[in-house]
ROZA-203720 format. One record per residue (C-alpha): chain; z, y, x. Coordinates in pm, 1 decimal, padded with zeros to 6 digits. Last residue first. Layout:
N
<'A',<Z,Y,X>>
...
# end
This chain:
231
<'A',<17710.7,05184.3,34906.8>>
<'A',<18042.5,04997.6,34887.3>>
<'A',<18105.2,04650.0,35021.8>>
<'A',<18303.3,04428.0,34783.2>>
<'A',<18676.9,04419.4,34832.7>>
<'A',<18806.2,04089.0,34963.7>>
<'A',<18891.8,03794.6,34736.8>>
<'A',<18524.5,03690.4,34731.0>>
<'A',<18573.1,03611.7,35101.4>>
<'A',<18336.0,03773.1,35348.1>>
<'A',<18004.9,03653.7,35489.8>>
<'A',<17823.6,03767.5,35803.0>>
<'A',<17529.9,03995.6,35729.5>>
<'A',<17185.1,03864.6,35643.2>>
<'A',<16839.4,03982.8,35753.5>>
<'A',<16494.6,03944.7,35601.5>>
<'A',<16131.0,04014.5,35686.4>>
<'A',<15792.1,03967.4,35515.3>>
<'A',<15909.8,03914.5,35157.9>>
<'A',<15604.0,03916.3,34930.3>>
<'A',<15511.9,04145.3,34639.6>>
<'A',<15186.9,04030.3,34479.6>>
<'A',<14871.0,04237.4,34431.6>>
<'A',<14677.6,04065.2,34710.6>>
<'A',<14977.3,04123.2,34941.7>>
<'A',<15228.9,04392.6,34845.9>>
<'A',<15479.3,04402.0,35130.5>>
<'A',<15852.3,04340.3,35119.9>>
<'A',<16136.8,04413.7,35360.0>>
<'A',<16461.3,04239.6,35274.0>>
<'A',<16819.5,04330.8,35364.1>>
<'A',<17118.5,04114.2,35287.3>>
<'A',<17488.2,04176.4,35227.9>>
<'A',<17710.6,03869.7,35205.7>>
<'A',<17987.2,03739.5,34978.1>>
<'A',<18069.0,03390.4,35090.7>>
<'A',<18237.8,03076.3,34961.1>>
<'A',<18186.4,02815.6,35232.8>>
<'A',<18308.5,02453.6,35229.3>>
<'A',<18292.3,02267.4,35559.5>>
<'A',<18158.6,01910.3,35550.1>>
<'A',<17862.3,01971.0,35779.0>>
<'A',<17769.9,02286.4,35585.3>>
<'A',<17880.2,02313.1,35223.8>>
<'A',<17763.8,02599.9,35005.0>>
<'A',<17883.1,02871.2,34767.6>>
<'A',<17681.7,03189.7,34770.7>>
<'A',<17742.3,03541.2,34642.5>>
<'A',<17471.6,03797.0,34727.9>>
<'A',<17469.8,04171.6,34782.2>>
<'A',<17145.8,04369.9,34809.0>>
<'A',<16948.3,04601.0,35035.4>>
<'A',<16580.4,04636.9,34946.6>>
<'A',<16295.0,04800.9,35138.3>>
<'A',<15941.2,04822.2,35001.2>>
<'A',<15585.7,04847.0,35132.9>>
<'A',<15255.7,04873.8,34943.7>>
<'A',<15296.1,05243.2,34864.8>>
<'A',<15649.2,05349.8,34948.5>>
<'A',<15922.4,05169.1,34752.8>>
<'A',<16289.7,05222.7,34838.4>>
<'A',<16574.2,05012.6,34708.2>>
<'A',<16948.3,05028.4,34771.1>>
<'A',<17251.4,04831.9,34655.6>>
<'A',<17101.5,04572.6,34422.9>>
<'A',<17402.7,04376.1,34303.4>>
<'A',<17565.9,04033.9,34280.0>>
<'A',<17261.0,03806.6,34306.8>>
<'A',<17345.4,03439.4,34278.8>>
<'A',<17375.4,03120.6,34480.6>>
<'A',<17557.5,02805.8,34376.4>>
<'A',<17641.8,02459.6,34509.2>>
<'A',<17412.1,02455.5,34811.8>>
<'A',<17446.4,02142.6,35024.7>>
<'A',<17352.9,02138.2,35393.0>>
<'A',<17421.4,01843.6,35627.3>>
<'A',<17129.1,01644.8,35483.8>>
<'A',<16893.2,01913.1,35613.2>>
<'A',<16659.9,02046.0,35342.1>>
<'A',<16783.4,02404.1,35379.5>>
<'A',<16758.8,02392.3,35759.2>>
<'A',<16407.6,02247.7,35763.6>>
<'A',<16292.0,02502.7,35506.4>>
<'A',<16433.4,02787.5,35711.8>>
<'A',<16277.3,02649.6,36030.6>>
<'A',<15933.4,02638.3,35869.8>>
<'A',<15995.1,02984.8,35726.2>>
<'A',<16078.6,03137.5,36062.2>>
<'A',<16436.9,03179.4,36182.7>>
<'A',<16552.1,03458.7,36410.5>>
<'A',<16889.3,03453.6,36591.3>>
<'A',<17103.3,03763.7,36545.7>>
<'A',<17415.8,03556.4,36485.3>>
<'A',<17421.4,03681.3,36123.0>>
<'A',<17075.9,03519.9,36076.4>>
<'A',<16748.5,03712.0,36102.4>>
<'A',<16481.1,03575.4,35867.6>>
<'A',<16118.2,03589.5,35981.7>>
<'A',<15825.1,03597.6,35738.4>>
<'A',<15489.7,03484.5,35879.0>>
<'A',<15410.2,03257.4,35582.9>>
<'A',<15499.0,03543.8,35351.6>>
<'A',<15790.8,03478.3,35119.5>>
<'A',<15778.6,03476.4,34738.7>>
<'A',<15732.8,03101.3,34684.2>>
<'A',<16010.1,03062.5,34942.1>>
<'A',<16257.2,03201.4,34690.1>>
<'A',<16202.9,02920.6,34440.6>>
<'A',<16198.3,02667.8,34725.8>>
<'A',<16553.8,02770.4,34821.4>>
<'A',<16690.3,02610.1,34502.5>>
<'A',<17018.5,02790.5,34430.8>>
<'A',<16817.1,03104.0,34353.4>>
<'A',<16901.0,03420.1,34546.3>>
<'A',<16546.3,03451.1,34681.0>>
<'A',<16423.6,03435.9,34320.5>>
<'A',<16655.1,03720.2,34218.0>>
<'A',<16511.5,03927.8,34502.7>>
<'A',<16156.6,03853.2,34384.3>>
<'A',<16242.8,03946.6,34024.4>>
<'A',<16395.6,04273.2,34151.1>>
<'A',<16069.0,04340.7,34334.4>>
<'A',<15864.4,04288.2,34018.6>>
<'A',<16089.2,04519.5,33815.8>>
<'A',<16065.6,04793.7,34078.8>>
<'A',<15687.9,04758.7,34102.9>>
<'A',<15662.8,04797.5,33725.4>>
<'A',<15591.5,04493.4,33509.4>>
<'A',<15260.5,04431.0,33330.8>>
<'A',<15090.3,04256.7,33621.8>>
<'A',<14714.4,04226.9,33598.1>>
<'A',<14563.5,03942.5,33800.6>>
<'A',<14288.9,04050.3,34033.9>>
<'A',<13912.3,04080.0,34002.0>>
<'A',<13615.8,04087.0,34239.8>>
<'A',<13288.6,04157.0,34058.0>>
<'A',<12957.9,03974.2,34019.6>>
<'A',<12747.8,04124.7,33739.0>>
<'A',<12424.6,03923.1,33737.6>>
<'A',<12107.1,04134.0,33721.8>>
<'A',<11989.4,04197.9,33365.2>>
<'A',<11792.3,04008.4,33098.4>>
<'A',<11824.7,03689.4,33300.3>>
<'A',<11609.1,03376.4,33332.4>>
<'A',<11369.3,03540.7,33580.7>>
<'A',<11669.9,03598.8,33815.0>>
<'A',<11765.0,03229.6,33837.2>>
<'A',<11513.0,03095.0,34089.6>>
<'A',<11500.1,03402.7,34315.1>>
<'A',<11880.9,03411.2,34308.0>>
<'A',<11901.9,03045.1,34411.6>>
<'A',<11648.8,03078.7,34696.6>>
<'A',<11855.5,02907.2,34967.7>>
<'A',<11916.2,03232.1,35156.5>>
<'A',<12040.5,03436.4,34864.5>>
<'A',<12276.7,03152.5,34772.9>>
<'A',<12402.4,03132.1,35133.0>>
<'A',<12473.3,03505.4,35137.2>>
<'A',<12674.3,03462.4,34816.7>>
<'A',<12873.4,03180.2,34981.8>>
<'A',<12942.9,03391.7,35290.6>>
<'A',<13069.1,03666.6,35057.4>>
<'A',<13312.8,03421.3,34898.2>>
<'A',<13430.8,03305.9,35240.8>>
<'A',<13483.4,03663.2,35361.8>>
<'A',<13676.7,03758.8,35046.4>>
<'A',<13928.3,03482.9,35110.8>>
<'A',<14065.0,03149.0,34989.7>>
<'A',<13841.9,03165.6,34685.3>>
<'A',<13902.1,03151.4,34311.1>>
<'A',<13602.8,03166.7,34076.2>>
<'A',<13550.3,03264.0,33713.5>>
<'A',<13199.8,03206.5,33572.0>>
<'A',<13094.3,03391.9,33256.4>>
<'A',<12784.5,03309.3,33053.9>>
<'A',<12622.7,03548.9,32804.4>>
<'A',<12355.8,03376.5,32596.7>>
<'A',<12622.2,03264.1,32348.8>>
<'A',<12675.6,03628.2,32244.5>>
<'A',<12975.8,03675.7,32016.0>>
<'A',<13173.6,03373.8,32136.5>>
<'A',<13082.2,03447.7,32500.2>>
<'A',<13034.6,03145.8,32724.6>>
<'A',<13271.8,03008.9,32985.0>>
<'A',<13258.2,02840.6,33328.5>>
<'A',<13554.0,02767.1,33553.8>>
<'A',<13568.5,02743.8,33933.0>>
<'A',<13842.8,02646.9,34177.0>>
<'A',<13962.8,02681.4,34535.5>>
<'A',<13632.0,02764.9,34705.7>>
<'A',<13698.9,02829.3,35075.6>>
<'A',<13418.0,02623.2,35226.3>>
<'A',<13166.9,02530.1,34956.5>>
<'A',<13244.1,02211.0,34763.8>>
<'A',<13294.0,02388.3,34431.1>>
<'A',<12986.1,02605.1,34481.0>>
<'A',<12761.3,02309.2,34568.3>>
<'A',<12886.4,02123.5,34259.7>>
<'A',<12805.1,02442.7,34069.6>>
<'A',<12431.6,02399.9,34103.8>>
<'A',<12201.7,02235.4,34358.5>>
<'A',<12266.8,01878.6,34237.8>>
<'A',<12230.6,01976.8,33869.6>>
<'A',<12496.4,02084.4,33620.8>>
<'A',<12452.9,02456.2,33694.0>>
<'A',<12073.8,02412.0,33696.1>>
<'A',<12082.2,02248.7,33353.1>>
<'A',<12305.5,02533.9,33232.4>>
<'A',<12050.7,02792.6,33352.8>>
<'A',<11760.6,02607.9,33190.5>>
<'A',<11955.0,02587.4,32864.0>>
<'A',<12036.7,02958.3,32889.1>>
<'A',<11671.0,03042.0,32941.8>>
<'A',<11582.6,02848.0,32625.2>>
<'A',<11866.0,03015.6,32436.8>>
<'A',<11740.5,03362.9,32520.1>>
<'A',<11729.0,03625.2,32796.8>>
<'A',<12040.7,03510.9,32980.1>>
<'A',<12318.4,03757.4,33068.9>>
<'A',<12516.0,03613.0,33362.2>>
<'A',<12867.3,03745.6,33430.3>>
<'A',<13042.8,03656.2,33757.9>>
<'A',<13419.1,03710.9,33785.2>>
<'A',<13569.1,03676.9,34133.3>>
<'A',<13922.3,03602.7,34251.8>>
<'A',<14037.4,03607.9,34614.6>>
<'A',<14343.2,03388.4,34669.9>>
<'A',<14700.6,03388.0,34796.3>>
<'A',<14984.9,03158.8,34656.3>>
<'A',<15161.9,03187.4,34992.6>>
<'A',<14947.0,03371.1,35243.2>>
# end
């Protein structure tokens, strides 16, 4: 998935400063966090301490997937890490999966995604498309995201402007959404200028808390001088 990860927050409550020092020495040692960072699927790791209680240590991790993070925990049980660290703690470590909180409503998030797909720079929209997304062109021919990127970066294509005209219909059901919208684009293809009003349909799915376009379709274009489609 684009921009996909599995986040984990691990909280370690150490008995006292001496135990914390031992814990930190282990973290910095050859069997510590360097092993975590190099473990298959680990994207990043950050370590913090509480301002109010310096014996409370928090480790934030980002993993490619839940399965890889769980494989890492199984490895740590197997290599004796938990047996080594448990006597240093006043309570068992609290290891919990977390996800980024989004303050906008689903409708607001989806509108932001649609606006991004209407950006002049196609890469802005692609940040919100699933790797398996397929876009159906007015001819009926499908285009995957690799093909879309190749087309948009072709030297024969130049996009002068691209903007959202209106959201015509939207329906959100659980983790799936349907959006029909009108777009105005000005572009040059192989020396031919195009000034098109088109109607597009996108199907979105919430993936790891983020709305992603999983399918799209575009109508043929019409001149801006013609009446806009009515819904």
